[in-house]
N, C-alpha and C positions, 0 to 999 in steps of 0.2 A: 718616098716624104724624108722618115726624118734622118733620112745617109746626107739632105739637099739643109733641113734648117740645123745641126750640127756642124755641115762646115761652114756653112756660112753662120753662122757663129762663131766661127774658129776665124771663116777671116772678118768679119767684125773686131774681133776681141787683139788679132797681127796689126787690124789697117790701129786700130789708137797709141798700141801696144809703138809702132811704124810715125804715130807725131809725137807724141812722144818724146822720144828719143831723139827724131829731125832737130826738134823742137833746144831741146839745149843739147846738140852736138853749133847747131849753128847761131846757135843766142848760152853761147855758158859763164856769163856772167853777169844774165838774169836775175831777177830780184826775185825771193820766193814768191808763191800769191797767195792774194789776201782771203784768206775766208775763211767765212761768222761766228762770231764772236764764241760759242756755244763749241767749235776744236782749242779755244784759246786752254782748254789744259794736257796739250799733247803738244813733249818741249820745242819740238821739231819741227822745222816750217816744209813747206808743201812747195814741190817743184825740186826745192835742192834738196845734194844730198849728203844726213845729215854724218857718215864717215869722212863724206873728204871736205869738208865747210870748217866738221871736226878738227881738222887733224890740219886741217891750213895749205893744199894742196895743187891747190888755182885752177884759172879756167882748165889747163892739160889735160888734167885727171878728170876733170867735169865734162871735155869735150867725149874722153874712153867710158868712163860709163854710162855716160847717154846714146856714144854706140855701140853699148849693149845690147840699150834697149832699143836702136837700130835692129841692129841684127837680126833681135828677137821678132818684133814681128812682122820685119818681113821673111823671117825662117817662119814663121807664123800665117800667115797668108800664100807663103808658096805652098805651106798642105794642104792649106785648108781648097787651094785650086789640085790640088795632087788626090785630092780625096775626091771631091769633085767627077776629078778623071783628065783634069787637063794630059794630054798624052804626056808630056818633058817632066811636071812632077809625080804621075801616080804611082810608078815603081817608088821612087822617094816618101811619098808622102810621112809613113811610120822616122825615120829618123829625124826630114826636115820635120816634123810637131816637138818628139822628141827633145830637141836639141833647142828650139827656139819659147819652149817650155817653159827647160830649165836656165836660159840663158835669163827668161824672165824673169824667170823666182830671184833668179839673182843680182837680176836689175834694182828688182823689188827689196830688195833684201839691202843694197845700198842705200836708194833712200824708200823707206816707207815710212808710212805717213798710214792712218787707218784707214783712209777715204780706199788704201788698196788690196783694202783684206778679199776683196770679189774679186782682185784681179790674180791674187795666193791662191783661191778656189778653182780657177778660173783655167791656174797653168798647173794646178796638181791634176785635176781633171782632167786636160789636155794631156797627161805626162801615165799616165792607165791608157785610156786610148791613144796611145804612141804602143807603149806593152807589150800593144794586145793579145787585151782582155778580152777588150769589143771591134769587131770586127764588121767594115760596109760590105754591106749589102749586094753581090751581085745583078749584073744588071743581065 
């Protein structure tokens, strides 16, 4: 049961990451999202890359940055499915999880906002999981 729960959480996190990437790839010039006023203390926009916008790199760079989100999310979804035992993915779930989580951490650094702190913690936990410190229970 814990294996199913953890794998389900990895898949859910991967789906959220994939949706963020898909939105950025398909709409790279979209404005930042409006947040409640109590987030006004944070200097950067939510939903935009602080680095890409600061350096005025344009929509091409935003597509590349968003593509990183997309790739990370797809790798995380595949790793969760592999951990659940999907035949083609079960033998490669660890490298997929590790690569997806590391790519996700890079994307989070490029688009950082305090709302993403939960995602940072989840990706760090996935890196630990994929490192072999924890292994799924054999069926």
